[in-house]
MARZAGU-575750 format. One record per residue: residue number from 1; residue in one letter; chain; z, x, y of N, C-alpha, C, O in turn. Coordinates in nm, 3 decimals. Atoms other than C-alpha are relative to their C-alpha. Example, Ala and Ser with C-alpha at 12.3 -4.5 7.8 and 13.67 -1.06 7.14 Angstrom:
// MARZAGU-575750
+-----+------+-----+---------+---------+---------+---------+---------+---------+---------+---------+---------+---------+---------+---------+
: seq : type : mol :    n.zz :    n.xx :    n.yy :   ca.zz :   ca.xx :   ca.yy :    c.zz :    c.xx :    c.yy :    o.zz :    o.xx :    o.yy :
+-----+------+-----+---------+---------+---------+---------+---------+---------+---------+---------+---------+---------+---------+---------+
:   1 :    A :   A :   0.000 :   0.089 :  -0.119 :   0.780 :   1.230 :  -0.450 :   0.000 :   0.090 :   0.120 :   0.066 :   0.194 :   0.118 :
:   2 :    S :   A :  -0.006 :  -0.082 :  -0.119 :   0.714 :   1.367 :  -0.106 :   0.073 :  -0.077 :   0.109 :   0.090 :  -0.026 :   0.220 :
+-----+------+-----+---------+---------+---------+---------+---------+---------+---------+---------+---------+---------+---------+---------+
***
This chain:
// MARZAGU-575750
+-----+------+-----+---------+---------+---------+---------+---------+---------+---------+---------+---------+---------+---------+---------+
: seq : type : mol :    n.zz :    n.xx :    n.yy :   ca.zz :   ca.xx :   ca.yy :    c.zz :    c.xx :    c.yy :    o.zz :    o.xx :    o.yy :
+-----+------+-----+---------+---------+---------+---------+---------+---------+---------+---------+---------+---------+---------+---------+
:   1 :    M :   A :   0.115 :   0.126 :  -0.015 :   1.999 :   0.586 :  -2.254 :  -0.084 :   0.069 :   0.132 :  -0.051 :   0.162 :   0.206 :
:   2 :    T :   A :   0.079 :   0.009 :  -0.150 :   1.738 :   0.577 :  -1.975 :  -0.019 :  -0.150 :   0.047 :  -0.075 :  -0.244 :  -0.009 :
:   3 :    H :   A :   0.007 :   0.156 :  -0.100 :   1.758 :   0.278 :  -1.742 :  -0.171 :   0.014 :   0.083 :  -0.237 :   0.109 :   0.124 :
:   4 :    P :   A :   0.160 :   0.005 :  -0.090 :   1.409 :   0.152 :  -1.573 :   0.037 :  -0.006 :   0.098 :   0.150 :  -0.049 :   0.123 :
:   5 :    A :   A :  -0.047 :  -0.041 :  -0.165 :   1.405 :   0.229 :  -1.215 :  -0.021 :  -0.173 :   0.036 :  -0.100 :  -0.243 :  -0.028 :
:   6 :    P :   A :  -0.029 :   0.094 :  -0.014 :   1.520 :  -0.104 :  -1.023 :  -0.156 :  -0.017 :   0.105 :  -0.217 :   0.060 :   0.180 :
:   7 :    R :   A :   0.114 :   0.035 :  -0.055 :   1.234 :  -0.286 :  -0.904 :   0.019 :  -0.081 :   0.185 :   0.111 :  -0.159 :   0.213 :
:   8 :    R :   A :  -0.025 :   0.028 :  -0.111 :   1.167 :  -0.349 :  -0.506 :  -0.022 :  -0.173 :   0.051 :  -0.120 :  -0.242 :   0.023 :
:   9 :    T :   A :   0.038 :   0.125 :  -0.067 :   1.208 :  -0.685 :  -0.321 :  -0.063 :   0.015 :   0.132 :  -0.022 :   0.069 :   0.235 :
:  10 :    P :   A :   0.107 :  -0.033 :  -0.156 :   0.879 :  -0.723 :  -0.072 :   0.111 :  -0.091 :   0.117 :   0.201 :  -0.171 :   0.091 :
:  11 :    L :   A :  -0.074 :   0.034 :  -0.069 :   1.003 :  -0.786 :   0.277 :  -0.055 :  -0.117 :   0.003 :  -0.163 :  -0.154 :  -0.041 :
:  12 :    T :   A :   0.056 :   0.128 :  -0.035 :   1.011 :  -1.115 :   0.396 :  -0.086 :   0.019 :   0.121 :  -0.091 :   0.130 :   0.175 :
:  13 :    P :   A :   0.081 :   0.001 :  -0.153 :   0.780 :  -1.191 :   0.714 :   0.093 :   0.044 :   0.056 :   0.091 :   0.162 :   0.090 :
:  14 :    D :   A :  -0.112 :  -0.072 :  -0.103 :   1.120 :  -1.176 :   0.905 :   0.016 :   0.110 :   0.032 :   0.009 :   0.176 :   0.135 :
:  15 :    E :   A :  -0.084 :  -0.157 :   0.007 :   1.254 :  -0.886 :   0.783 :  -0.121 :   0.133 :   0.027 :  -0.101 :   0.253 :   0.047 :
:  16 :    R :   A :   0.097 :  -0.146 :  -0.065 :   0.919 :  -0.676 :   0.866 :  -0.004 :  -0.001 :   0.118 :  -0.036 :   0.106 :   0.171 :
:  17 :    V :   A :   0.053 :   0.001 :  -0.116 :   0.887 :  -0.777 :   1.176 :   0.169 :   0.050 :   0.098 :   0.179 :   0.117 :   0.200 :
:  18 :    R :   A :  -0.099 :  -0.105 :  -0.060 :   1.245 :  -0.677 :   1.264 :   0.017 :   0.124 :   0.000 :   0.064 :   0.199 :   0.085 :
:  19 :    A :   A :   0.004 :  -0.173 :   0.032 :   1.194 :  -0.352 :   1.076 :  -0.069 :   0.038 :   0.101 :  -0.026 :   0.110 :   0.191 :
:  20 :    E :   A :   0.115 :  -0.056 :  -0.116 :   0.878 :  -0.311 :   1.286 :   0.091 :   0.051 :   0.154 :   0.073 :   0.162 :   0.205 :
:  21 :    A :   A :  -0.023 :   0.001 :  -0.108 :   1.092 :  -0.367 :   1.605 :   0.160 :   0.071 :   0.006 :   0.222 :   0.090 :   0.111 :
:  22 :    G :   A :  -0.091 :  -0.073 :  -0.004 :   1.387 :  -0.194 :   1.492 :  -0.049 :   0.165 :  -0.014 :   0.009 :   0.255 :   0.046 :
:  23 :    F :   A :   0.038 :  -0.167 :  -0.020 :   1.170 :   0.161 :   1.397 :  -0.075 :   0.020 :   0.094 :  -0.119 :   0.135 :   0.084 :
:  24 :    V :   A :   0.098 :  -0.044 :  -0.089 :   0.968 :   0.189 :   1.642 :   0.062 :   0.039 :   0.136 :  -0.005 :   0.106 :   0.215 :
:  25 :    P :   A :  -0.060 :  -0.117 :  -0.113 :   1.245 :   0.298 :   1.930 :   0.039 :   0.116 :  -0.046 :   0.059 :   0.212 :   0.028 :
:  26 :    L :   A :  -0.080 :  -0.101 :   0.041 :   1.389 :   0.520 :   1.642 :  -0.142 :   0.129 :   0.038 :  -0.139 :   0.230 :   0.108 :
:  27 :    V :   A :   0.095 :  -0.105 :  -0.038 :   1.018 :   0.682 :   1.622 :  -0.042 :   0.052 :   0.107 :  -0.081 :   0.169 :   0.107 :
:  28 :    T :   A :   0.031 :  -0.047 :  -0.141 :   0.945 :   0.706 :   1.981 :   0.062 :   0.072 :   0.063 :   0.015 :   0.143 :   0.152 :
:  29 :    E :   A :  -0.091 :  -0.133 :   0.014 :   1.250 :   0.906 :   1.985 :  -0.051 :   0.107 :  -0.006 :  -0.085 :   0.190 :   0.079 :
:  30 :    H :   A :   0.059 :  -0.131 :   0.079 :   1.136 :   1.135 :   1.740 :  -0.100 :   0.062 :   0.077 :  -0.082 :   0.178 :   0.115 :
:  31 :    L :   A :   0.080 :  -0.012 :  -0.032 :   0.846 :   1.144 :   1.878 :  -0.018 :   0.120 :   0.149 :  -0.088 :   0.221 :   0.163 :
:  32 :    R :   A :  -0.065 :  -0.083 :  -0.104 :   0.998 :   1.274 :   2.228 :   0.027 :   0.132 :   0.010 :  -0.016 :   0.223 :   0.082 :
:  33 :    A :   A :  -0.079 :  -0.099 :  -0.021 :   1.206 :   1.494 :   2.150 :  -0.078 :   0.128 :  -0.126 :  -0.047 :   0.246 :  -0.108 :
:  34 :    S :   A :   0.030 :  -0.065 :   0.063 :   1.006 :   1.654 :   1.848 :  -0.160 :  -0.027 :  -0.023 :  -0.229 :   0.061 :  -0.076 :
:  35 :    G :   A :   0.125 :   0.034 :   0.010 :   0.685 :   1.515 :   1.843 :  -0.057 :  -0.075 :  -0.134 :  -0.148 :  -0.159 :  -0.130 :
:  36 :    R :   A :   0.011 :   0.018 :   0.113 :   0.677 :   1.460 :   1.489 :   0.080 :  -0.109 :  -0.043 :   0.156 :  -0.131 :   0.052 :
:  37 :    F :   A :  -0.056 :   0.058 :   0.058 :   0.846 :   1.184 :   1.266 :   0.011 :  -0.002 :  -0.135 :   0.056 :  -0.113 :  -0.163 :
:  38 :    R :   A :  -0.045 :   0.052 :   0.164 :   0.885 :   1.189 :   0.873 :   0.066 :  -0.080 :  -0.058 :   0.162 :  -0.135 :  -0.006 :
:  39 :    I :   A :  -0.106 :   0.118 :   0.055 :   1.017 :   0.968 :   0.635 :  -0.101 :  -0.044 :  -0.129 :  -0.224 :  -0.046 :  -0.126 :
:  40 :    T :   A :   0.059 :   0.059 :   0.093 :   0.948 :   0.830 :   0.295 :  -0.067 :  -0.123 :  -0.009 :  -0.045 :  -0.215 :   0.071 :
:  41 :    A :   A :   0.090 :   0.120 :   0.002 :   0.712 :   0.581 :   0.193 :  -0.097 :  -0.028 :  -0.119 :  -0.220 :  -0.040 :  -0.113 :
:  42 :    D :   A :   0.062 :  -0.001 :   0.129 :   0.631 :   0.548 :  -0.160 :  -0.048 :  -0.121 :  -0.066 :  -0.046 :  -0.136 :  -0.189 :
:  43 :    S :   A :   0.081 :   0.123 :   0.036 :   0.467 :   0.236 :  -0.196 :  -0.071 :  -0.043 :   0.098 :  -0.021 :  -0.023 :   0.209 :
:  44 :    P :   A :   0.081 :   0.093 :  -0.047 :   0.195 :   0.037 :  -0.053 :   0.031 :  -0.069 :   0.151 :  -0.025 :  -0.073 :   0.261 :
:  45 :    E :   A :  -0.100 :   0.109 :  -0.094 :   0.443 :  -0.191 :   0.134 :   0.036 :   0.083 :   0.089 :   0.012 :   0.046 :   0.204 :
:  46 :    M :   A :  -0.072 :  -0.053 :  -0.093 :   0.627 :   0.100 :   0.297 :  -0.102 :   0.079 :   0.123 :  -0.084 :   0.112 :   0.241 :
:  47 :    V :   A :   0.101 :  -0.093 :  -0.098 :   0.320 :   0.283 :   0.429 :  -0.048 :  -0.081 :   0.096 :  -0.075 :  -0.051 :   0.212 :
:  48 :    D :   A :   0.096 :   0.066 :  -0.143 :   0.165 :   0.006 :   0.598 :   0.095 :  -0.080 :   0.072 :   0.058 :  -0.175 :   0.141 :
:  49 :    L :   A :  -0.073 :   0.065 :  -0.102 :   0.470 :  -0.102 :   0.759 :  -0.013 :   0.097 :   0.087 :  -0.070 :   0.087 :   0.196 :
:  50 :    W :   A :  -0.006 :  -0.113 :  -0.095 :   0.534 :   0.243 :   0.879 :  -0.147 :   0.060 :   0.125 :  -0.143 :   0.112 :   0.236 :
:  51 :    Q :   A :   0.084 :  -0.018 :  -0.064 :   0.190 :   0.278 :   0.978 :  -0.046 :  -0.119 :   0.105 :  -0.133 :  -0.088 :   0.187 :
:  52 :    A :   A :  -0.021 :   0.109 :  -0.130 :   0.209 :  -0.064 :   1.216 :   0.111 :   0.109 :   0.075 :   0.066 :   0.167 :   0.173 :
:  53 :    V :   A :  -0.114 :  -0.066 :  -0.077 :   0.536 :   0.133 :   1.338 :  -0.067 :   0.106 :   0.083 :  -0.046 :   0.103 :   0.204 :
:  54 :    A :   A :   0.098 :  -0.124 :  -0.040 :   0.305 :   0.441 :   1.420 :  -0.080 :  -0.075 :   0.131 :  -0.075 :  -0.028 :   0.245 :
:  55 :    R :   A :   0.076 :   0.044 :  -0.079 :   0.075 :   0.200 :   1.597 :   0.097 :  -0.044 :   0.129 :   0.086 :   0.009 :   0.239 :
:  56 :    Q :   A :  -0.115 :   0.089 :  -0.128 :   0.350 :  -0.003 :   1.832 :   0.017 :   0.113 :   0.045 :  -0.029 :   0.110 :   0.159 :
:  57 :    A :   A :  -0.081 :  -0.105 :  -0.049 :   0.500 :   0.346 :   1.897 :  -0.141 :   0.048 :   0.064 :  -0.105 :   0.103 :   0.168 :
:  58 :    G :   A :   0.106 :  -0.070 :  -0.048 :   0.145 :   0.471 :   2.004 :   0.000 :  -0.079 :   0.149 :   0.002 :  -0.028 :   0.261 :
:  59 :    E :   A :   0.006 :   0.075 :  -0.118 :   0.135 :   0.194 :   2.239 :   0.089 :   0.020 :   0.096 :   0.069 :   0.037 :   0.216 :
:  60 :    A :   A :  -0.072 :  -0.013 :  -0.087 :   0.437 :   0.223 :   2.338 :   0.047 :   0.135 :   0.140 :   0.111 :   0.127 :   0.245 :
:  61 :    L :   A :  -0.012 :  -0.106 :  -0.049 :   0.433 :   0.562 :   2.465 :  -0.111 :   0.075 :   0.072 :  -0.104 :   0.185 :   0.128 :
:  62 :    R :   A :   0.098 :  -0.023 :  -0.055 :   0.081 :   0.545 :   2.574 :  -0.094 :   0.113 :  -0.002 :  -0.165 :   0.163 :   0.085 :
:  63 :    R :   A :   0.073 :  -0.166 :   0.017 :  -0.063 :   0.859 :   2.399 :  -0.028 :  -0.069 :  -0.136 :   0.032 :  -0.171 :  -0.170 :
:  64 :    P :   A :   0.068 :   0.004 :   0.117 :  -0.261 :   0.854 :   2.064 :   0.095 :   0.082 :  -0.091 :   0.111 :   0.204 :  -0.096 :
:  65 :    V :   A :  -0.065 :  -0.071 :   0.125 :  -0.027 :   0.883 :   1.759 :  -0.096 :  -0.047 :  -0.118 :  -0.174 :  -0.142 :  -0.115 :
:  66 :    V :   A :   0.096 :   0.012 :   0.128 :  -0.193 :   0.914 :   1.406 :   0.151 :   0.023 :  -0.125 :   0.254 :   0.084 :  -0.099 :
:  67 :    S :   A :  -0.080 :   0.012 :   0.094 :   0.012 :   0.871 :   1.089 :  -0.117 :   0.070 :  -0.147 :  -0.238 :   0.048 :  -0.157 :
:  68 :    Y :   A :   0.032 :  -0.058 :   0.139 :  -0.054 :   1.080 :   0.710 :   0.072 :  -0.086 :  -0.071 :   0.175 :  -0.128 :  -0.018 :
:  69 :    A :   A :  -0.024 :  -0.012 :   0.111 :   0.012 :   0.963 :   0.403 :  -0.028 :   0.049 :  -0.139 :  -0.144 :   0.043 :  -0.180 :
:  70 :    N :   A :   0.071 :  -0.064 :   0.099 :   0.011 :   1.126 :   0.088 :   0.058 :  -0.038 :  -0.113 :   0.057 :   0.036 :  -0.211 :
:  71 :    G :   A :  -0.053 :   0.123 :   0.160 :   0.180 :   0.844 :  -0.187 :   0.145 :   0.090 :  -0.014 :   0.159 :   0.125 :  -0.131 :
:  72 :    R :   A :  -0.115 :   0.002 :  -0.038 :   0.528 :   0.970 :  -0.096 :   0.048 :  -0.001 :   0.142 :   0.124 :  -0.092 :   0.173 :
:  73 :    D :   A :  -0.055 :   0.014 :  -0.097 :   0.597 :   1.044 :   0.234 :  -0.095 :  -0.058 :   0.104 :  -0.209 :  -0.094 :   0.072 :
:  74 :    I :   A :   0.116 :   0.035 :  -0.121 :   0.432 :   0.942 :   0.581 :   0.090 :   0.067 :   0.131 :   0.209 :   0.058 :   0.159 :
:  75 :    V :   A :  -0.018 :  -0.100 :  -0.103 :   0.417 :   1.186 :   0.887 :  -0.084 :  -0.084 :   0.142 :  -0.204 :  -0.100 :   0.162 :
:  76 :    I :   A :   0.078 :   0.037 :  -0.148 :   0.364 :   1.028 :   1.252 :   0.013 :   0.091 :   0.091 :   0.127 :   0.137 :   0.101 :
:  77 :    M :   A :   0.038 :  -0.118 :  -0.094 :   0.256 :   1.281 :   1.511 :  -0.058 :  -0.089 :   0.107 :  -0.066 :  -0.211 :   0.099 :
:  78 :    F :   A :   0.060 :   0.034 :  -0.085 :   0.088 :   1.251 :   1.829 :  -0.132 :   0.047 :  -0.075 :  -0.149 :   0.121 :  -0.172 :
:  79 :    G :   A :   0.158 :  -0.050 :   0.052 :  -0.282 :   1.283 :   1.776 :  -0.064 :   0.106 :   0.084 :  -0.036 :   0.125 :   0.203 :
:  80 :    G :   A :   0.047 :  -0.102 :  -0.035 :  -0.506 :   1.577 :   1.803 :   0.121 :   0.126 :  -0.021 :   0.078 :   0.228 :   0.033 :
:  81 :    E :   A :  -0.069 :  -0.058 :   0.050 :  -0.214 :   1.776 :   1.686 :  -0.007 :   0.043 :  -0.174 :  -0.007 :  -0.033 :  -0.271 :
:  82 :    P :   A :   0.033 :  -0.002 :   0.157 :  -0.259 :   1.971 :   1.360 :   0.123 :  -0.027 :  -0.111 :   0.238 :   0.008 :  -0.086 :
:  83 :    S :   A :  -0.112 :   0.021 :   0.099 :  -0.062 :   1.857 :   1.024 :   0.021 :   0.116 :  -0.103 :  -0.067 :   0.199 :  -0.126 :
:  84 :    N :   A :   0.035 :  -0.095 :   0.141 :   0.035 :   2.068 :   0.726 :   0.004 :  -0.116 :  -0.068 :   0.114 :  -0.099 :  -0.123 :
:  85 :    M :   A :  -0.010 :   0.096 :   0.089 :   0.006 :   1.734 :   0.524 :  -0.168 :   0.021 :  -0.021 :  -0.249 :   0.048 :   0.067 :
:  86 :    P :   A :   0.117 :   0.020 :   0.060 :  -0.303 :   1.716 :   0.314 :  -0.034 :  -0.114 :   0.031 :   0.048 :  -0.205 :   0.041 :
:  87 :    V :   A :   0.101 :   0.142 :  -0.056 :  -0.583 :   1.441 :   0.426 :  -0.031 :  -0.021 :  -0.056 :  -0.097 :   0.078 :  -0.088 :
:  88 :    S :   A :   0.090 :   0.024 :   0.056 :  -0.742 :   1.250 :   0.178 :  -0.141 :  -0.072 :   0.095 :  -0.119 :  -0.174 :   0.161 :
:  89 :    V :   A :   0.081 :   0.100 :  -0.065 :  -1.058 :   1.120 :   0.336 :  -0.129 :  -0.040 :  -0.071 :  -0.174 :   0.059 :  -0.129 :
:  90 :    T :   A :   0.058 :   0.058 :   0.080 :  -1.325 :   0.911 :   0.168 :  -0.176 :   0.011 :   0.083 :  -0.195 :  -0.081 :   0.163 :
:  91 :    A :   A :   0.128 :  -0.001 :  -0.101 :  -1.699 :   0.982 :   0.343 :  -0.119 :  -0.072 :  -0.103 :  -0.149 :  -0.048 :  -0.220 :
:  92 :    Q :   A :   0.156 :   0.098 :   0.039 :  -2.018 :   0.733 :   0.279 :  -0.106 :   0.018 :   0.043 :  -0.112 :  -0.019 :   0.160 :
:  93 :    N :   A :   0.153 :  -0.043 :  -0.024 :  -2.342 :   0.823 :   0.320 :  -0.045 :  -0.112 :   0.058 :   0.007 :  -0.221 :   0.033 :
:  94 :    E :   A :   0.078 :   0.134 :  -0.106 :  -2.558 :   0.590 :   0.561 :  -0.131 :   0.009 :  -0.080 :  -0.176 :   0.114 :  -0.126 :
:  95 :    P :   A :   0.124 :   0.019 :   0.065 :  -2.867 :   0.466 :   0.405 :  -0.095 :   0.056 :   0.069 :  -0.211 :   0.051 :   0.030 :
+-----+------+-----+---------+---------+---------+---------+---------+---------+---------+---------+---------+---------+---------+---------+
***
């Protein structure tokens, strides 16, 4: 018998603030040690959370930080360094 996948409960605003505050030191530590941080972020809410963490980590380190999401994982690294993750870019033509 197949069981349906459990549904996630969205983070409350307070949980989101605490998550960002708790994850920023973790990400900055990994960036200092190895230059990148990778984690599963398989929902739009988690991608948004980790992108916010990446921005704050960059501010804390006073260095440009970029994040790449592929629908399953997100990689956070210092800006200007090559990534092995495919990046989807949508271009718009100017009139």
